[in-house]
C-alpha positions as semicolon CSV with decimal commas, in nm:
position;residue;x (nm);y (nm);z (nm)
1;X;-0,729;-1,591;1,254
2;X;-0,869;-1,676;0,906
3;X;-0,911;-2,053;0,815
4;X;-0,619;-2,064;0,557
5;X;-0,761;-2,308;0,294
6;X;-1,021;-2,037;0,194
7;X;-0,869;-1,707;0,281
8;X;-0,666;-1,515;-0,018
9;X;-0,336;-1,428;0,026
10;X;-0,421;-1,082;0,094
11;X;-0,596;-1,165;0,407
12;X;-0,367;-1,368;0,512
13;X;-0,064;-1,150;0,510
14;X;-0,319;-0,893;0,650
15;X;-0,279;-1,090;0,969
16;X;0,065;-0,994;1,008
17;X;-0,060;-0,591;0,954
18;X;0,051;-0,514;1,350
19;X;0,413;-0,614;1,253
20;X;0,429;-0,421;0,928
21;X;0,253;-0,110;1,092
22;X;0,539;-0,068;1,351
23;X;0,771;-0,010;1,085
24;X;0,549;0,135;0,815
25;X;0,542;0,505;0,902
26;X;0,950;0,527;0,913
27;X;0,988;0,343;0,575
28;X;0,764;0,546;0,413
29;X;0,935;0,877;0,573
30;X;1,270;0,727;0,458
31;X;1,207;0,704;0,102
32;X;1,097;0,906;-0,211
33;X;0,951;0,673;-0,457
34;X;0,961;0,749;-0,831
35;X;0,768;0,615;-1,123
36;X;0,794;0,567;-1,511
37;X;0,451;0,638;-1,514
38;X;0,321;1,019;-1,542
39;X;0,033;0,966;-1,295
40;X;0,087;0,681;-1,084
41;X;-0,193;0,542;-0,887
42;X;0,033;0,322;-0,670
43;X;0,232;0,669;-0,590
44;X;-0,084;0,835;-0,500
45;X;-0,206;0,532;-0,244
46;X;0,164;0,519;-0,131
47;X;0,137;0,925;-0,056
48;X;-0,181;0,852;0,115
49;X;-0,068;0,585;0,334
50;X;0,228;0,829;0,437
51;X;0,034;1,134;0,526
52;X;-0,202;0,872;0,769
53;X;0,116;0,825;0,920
54;X;0,243;1,146;0,941
55;X;-0,117;1,292;1,096
56;X;-0,123;0,999;1,333
57;X;-0,463;0,842;1,175
58;X;-0,581;0,526;1,227
59;X;-0,870;0,491;0,960
60;X;-0,850;0,563;0,566
61;X;-1,050;0,833;0,401
62;X;-1,352;0,721;0,237
63;X;-1,217;0,779;-0,109
64;X;-0,847;0,644;-0,164
65;X;-0,667;0,586;-0,468
66;X;-0,731;0,220;-0,605
67;X;-0,595;0,197;-0,986
68;X;-0,307;0,014;-0,851
69;X;-0,572;-0,248;-0,685
70;X;-0,675;-0,545;-0,922
71;X;-1,067;-0,640;-0,915
72;X;-1,031;-0,899;-0,640
73;X;-0,847;-0,669;-0,413
74;X;-1,070;-0,376;-0,460
75;X;-1,347;-0,584;-0,369
76;X;-1,178;-0,708;-0,012
77;X;-1,075;-0,402;0,066
78;X;-1,423;-0,227;0,036
79;X;-1,586;-0,550;0,158
80;X;-1,795;-0,361;0,396
81;X;-1,846;-0,028;0,170
82;X;-1,573;0,159;0,356
83;X;-1,211;0,070;0,311
84;X;-1,025;-0,162;0,519
85;X;-0,709;0,005;0,649
86;X;-0,516;-0,329;0,705
87;X;-0,611;-0,521;0,356
88;X;-0,549;-0,171;0,137
89;X;-0,192;-0,084;0,326
90;X;-0,096;-0,480;0,264
91;X;-0,208;-0,469;-0,079
92;X;-0,041;-0,114;-0,152
93;X;0,295;-0,251;0,030
94;X;0,272;-0,570;-0,205
95;X;0,214;-0,369;-0,531
96;X;0,508;-0,120;-0,407
97;X;0,743;-0,450;-0,374
98;X;0,667;-0,595;-0,710
99;X;0,716;-0,257;-0,876
100;X;1,028;-0,199;-0,707
101;X;1,149;-0,548;-0,849
102;X;1,055;-0,490;-1,169
103;X;1,226;-0,119;-1,163
104;X;0,884;0,050;-1,267
105;X;0,918;0,224;-0,968
106;X;1,246;0,333;-0,783
107;X;1,343;0,503;-0,480
108;X;1,494;0,835;-0,546
109;X;1,885;0,860;-0,467
110;X;2,087;1,187;-0,413
111;X;2,211;1,273;-0,761
112;X;2,004;0,981;-0,928
113;X;1,883;1,138;-1,290
114;X;1,626;0,892;-1,375
């Protein structure tokens, strides 16, 4: 458990990773996300996570898309030199939530034409 007075919101949210992990694979499989950005690093990160769940892998590759992360998030995710999956996954889902809310990213629906 992290002392909450000094912890970043990302680290605090990562404490709930076990609960999120129960549903993340099914969530990622259920939806196809689209973006207004041509080569969106967030969607590349989502695809990376989706692949990990499909393959049943628990460790991130050494190189993962990070263009969607802010400088502080990158610093936390790579604190030990290798990417921390819990922090990476939570940060990626937080950005996905925000981008869905702003409608910069959307869920592809049958018959949706953009």
